[in-house]
C-alpha positions as CSV (number, residue, x, y, z in Angstrom):
1,M,-22.4,23.2,-38.3
2,N,-23.9,19.8,-39.2
3,A,-26.5,17.8,-37.0
4,K,-23.8,14.5,-37.0
5,V,-20.7,16.7,-36.6
6,A,-23.4,17.6,-33.3
7,A,-24.0,14.9,-32.0
8,A,-20.1,13.3,-32.8
9,L,-19.0,15.8,-30.8
10,V,-21.5,15.1,-28.1
11,L,-20.5,12.2,-27.7
12,V,-16.9,12.7,-27.1
13,L,-17.3,14.6,-24.4
14,T,-19.5,13.3,-22.6
15,A,-17.6,10.3,-23.2
16,L,-14.6,12.1,-21.0
17,C,-16.6,13.6,-18.8
18,L,-17.6,10.0,-17.8
19,S,-14.0,8.4,-18.0
20,H,-12.4,9.9,-15.2
21,G,-8.9,8.6,-15.4
22,K,-7.8,4.4,-15.2
23,P,-8.8,1.7,-12.7
24,V,-7.5,1.2,-9.2
25,S,-6.5,-2.0,-10.5
26,L,-4.7,-0.1,-13.7
27,S,-3.2,2.8,-11.9
28,Y,-1.7,1.9,-9.3
29,R,1.5,-0.2,-9.3
30,C,2.7,-1.8,-6.2
31,P,5.7,-0.7,-5.1
32,C,7.3,-3.3,-3.5
33,R,8.6,-5.2,-6.9
34,F,11.7,-7.1,-5.4
35,F,12.0,-7.5,-1.6
36,E,15.5,-7.7,0.0
37,S,15.8,-10.1,2.4
38,H,20.2,-9.9,3.6
39,I,18.7,-6.7,6.0
40,A,19.6,-6.1,9.9
41,R,17.8,-4.6,11.7
42,A,20.4,-2.7,13.1
43,N,20.4,-1.3,9.5
44,V,17.0,0.4,9.7
45,K,16.4,3.5,11.1
46,H,12.6,3.4,10.2
47,L,10.2,1.4,9.0
48,K,6.9,1.9,6.7
49,I,4.1,-0.4,6.8
50,L,2.4,-0.4,2.9
51,N,-0.5,-2.8,3.2
52,T,-3.0,-1.9,0.2
53,P,-5.6,-3.3,-1.1
54,N,-4.0,-4.1,-4.9
55,C,-1.1,-5.4,-3.9
56,A,0.3,-7.9,-0.7
57,L,1.9,-6.9,2.6
58,Q,4.8,-4.4,2.0
59,I,7.5,-3.0,4.3
60,V,9.7,-0.1,3.2
61,A,12.6,0.4,4.9
62,R,15.3,3.6,5.8
63,L,18.7,2.3,5.6
64,K,20.6,4.6,8.7
65,N,24.0,4.7,6.8
66,N,22.6,6.2,3.9
67,S,18.9,6.7,3.9
68,R,18.7,4.4,0.3
69,Q,14.8,3.5,1.3
70,V,14.2,-0.8,0.3
71,C,11.3,-2.9,0.5
72,I,11.9,-6.0,2.9
73,D,11.3,-9.6,2.9
74,P,7.9,-9.8,5.5
75,K,9.1,-12.8,6.1
76,L,12.2,-11.9,7.7
77,K,12.4,-13.3,11.6
78,W,12.7,-10.6,13.1
79,I,9.9,-8.2,10.4
80,Q,8.1,-11.1,11.6
81,E,8.2,-10.5,15.5
82,Y,7.9,-6.3,15.0
83,L,4.6,-6.3,13.4
84,E,2.9,-9.3,16.2
85,K,5.2,-6.8,18.9
86,A,2.7,-3.5,17.1
87,L,0.3,-6.3,16.8
88,N,-0.6,-6.8,20.3
89,K,0.1,-2.9,21.4
90,L,-3.1,-2.4,19.1
91,H,-4.9,-5.4,21.2
92,I,-7.5,-4.7,23.2
93,P,-8.5,-6.9,26.3
94,P,-12.2,-8.8,25.7
95,A,-14.6,-7.0,27.7
96,L,-15.5,-9.4,30.5
97,G,-18.9,-10.6,31.7
98,P,-22.6,-10.1,32.3
99,Q,-22.3,-7.0,35.1
100,E,-25.0,-8.1,38.0
Protein backbone atom coordinates (compact mmCIF):
# COMPACT_ATOMS: atom_id res chain seq x y z
CA MET A 1 0.00 0.00 0.00
CA ASN A 2 1.28 3.43 -0.93
CA ALA A 3 2.20 5.76 1.98
CA LYS A 4 -0.08 8.50 0.62
CA VAL A 5 -3.04 6.12 0.40
CA ALA A 6 -2.38 4.84 3.92
CA ALA A 7 -2.15 8.40 5.27
CA ALA A 8 -5.40 9.37 3.53
CA LEU A 9 -7.11 6.26 4.89
CA VAL A 10 -5.95 7.06 8.44
CA LEU A 11 -7.16 10.64 8.02
CA VAL A 12 -10.61 9.53 6.82
CA LEU A 13 -10.96 6.95 9.60
CA THR A 14 -9.95 9.52 12.21
CA ALA A 15 -12.51 11.99 10.87
CA LEU A 16 -15.23 9.32 11.00
CA CYS A 17 -14.38 8.42 14.58
CA LEU A 18 -14.48 12.05 15.70
CA SER A 19 -17.81 12.88 14.08
CA HIS A 20 -20.45 11.07 16.14
CA GLY A 21 -23.42 12.86 14.68
CA LYS A 22 -25.02 16.19 14.12
CA PRO A 23 -24.85 18.92 16.72
CA VAL A 24 -27.87 19.05 19.05
CA SER A 25 -29.22 22.16 17.38
CA LEU A 26 -29.42 20.39 14.02
CA SER A 27 -30.43 16.89 15.06
CA TYR A 28 -33.43 17.77 17.23
CA ARG A 29 -36.54 19.16 15.62
CA CYS A 30 -39.25 20.64 17.79
CA PRO A 31 -42.22 18.26 17.85
CA CYS A 32 -44.76 21.10 17.77
CA ARG A 33 -44.52 23.30 14.71
CA PHE A 34 -48.21 24.26 14.80
CA PHE A 35 -50.48 24.76 17.80
CA GLU A 36 -54.19 24.09 18.24
CA SER A 37 -55.92 26.92 20.05
CA HIS A 38 -59.50 25.61 20.08
CA ILE A 39 -59.11 22.53 22.27
CA ALA A 40 -61.42 22.39 25.28
CA ARG A 41 -60.11 21.10 28.58
CA ALA A 42 -62.93 18.53 28.69
CA ASN A 43 -61.66 16.90 25.47
CA VAL A 44 -58.15 16.24 26.82
CA LYS A 45 -57.32 12.81 28.21
CA HIS A 46 -53.62 13.38 28.97
CA LEU A 47 -51.13 16.28 28.82
CA LYS A 48 -47.41 16.00 28.19
CA ILE A 49 -45.25 19.08 28.80
CA LEU A 50 -42.10 19.26 26.72
CA ASN A 51 -39.41 21.71 27.75
CA THR A 52 -36.25 21.32 25.70
CA PRO A 53 -33.29 23.66 25.24
CA ASN A 54 -33.93 24.13 21.52
CA CYS A 55 -37.69 24.69 21.64
CA ALA A 56 -40.08 26.92 23.50
CA LEU A 57 -42.51 25.38 25.97
CA GLN A 58 -44.60 22.81 24.13
CA ILE A 59 -47.65 20.96 25.35
CA VAL A 60 -48.86 17.79 23.66
CA ALA A 61 -52.36 16.58 24.49
CA ARG A 62 -53.97 13.22 23.82
CA LEU A 63 -57.65 13.69 23.01
CA LYS A 64 -60.38 11.59 24.61
CA ASN A 65 -62.58 10.91 21.61
CA ASN A 66 -59.99 9.60 19.14
CA SER A 67 -56.69 9.36 21.10
CA ARG A 68 -55.14 11.72 18.58
CA GLN A 69 -52.14 13.76 19.78
CA VAL A 70 -52.19 17.50 19.16
CA CYS A 71 -49.96 20.37 20.18
CA ILE A 72 -51.83 22.90 22.30
CA ASP A 73 -51.05 26.59 22.36
CA PRO A 74 -49.35 27.24 25.74
CA LYS A 75 -50.98 30.71 25.81
CA LEU A 76 -54.49 29.27 26.27
CA LYS A 77 -56.07 30.47 29.51
CA TRP A 78 -56.83 27.01 30.88
CA ILE A 79 -53.30 25.83 30.10
CA GLN A 80 -51.87 28.83 31.98
CA GLU A 81 -54.11 28.02 34.96
CA TYR A 82 -53.07 24.36 34.83
CA LEU A 83 -49.37 25.25 34.77
CA GLU A 84 -49.77 27.74 37.60
CA LYS A 85 -51.56 25.14 39.74
CA ALA A 86 -48.88 22.54 38.98
CA LEU A 87 -46.10 24.96 39.91
CA ASN A 88 -47.87 25.91 43.14
CA LYS A 89 -48.00 22.24 44.11
CA LEU A 90 -44.23 22.04 43.66
CA HIS A 91 -43.59 25.23 45.63
CA ILE A 92 -41.62 24.64 48.81
CA PRO A 93 -42.33 27.16 51.57
CA PRO A 94 -39.36 29.38 52.47
CA ALA A 95 -37.30 28.33 55.46
CA LEU A 96 -38.05 30.00 58.74
CA GLY A 97 -35.65 32.62 60.07
CA PRO A 98 -32.75 31.73 62.36
CA GLN A 99 -33.76 29.62 65.32
CA GLU A 100 -32.76 30.91 68.76
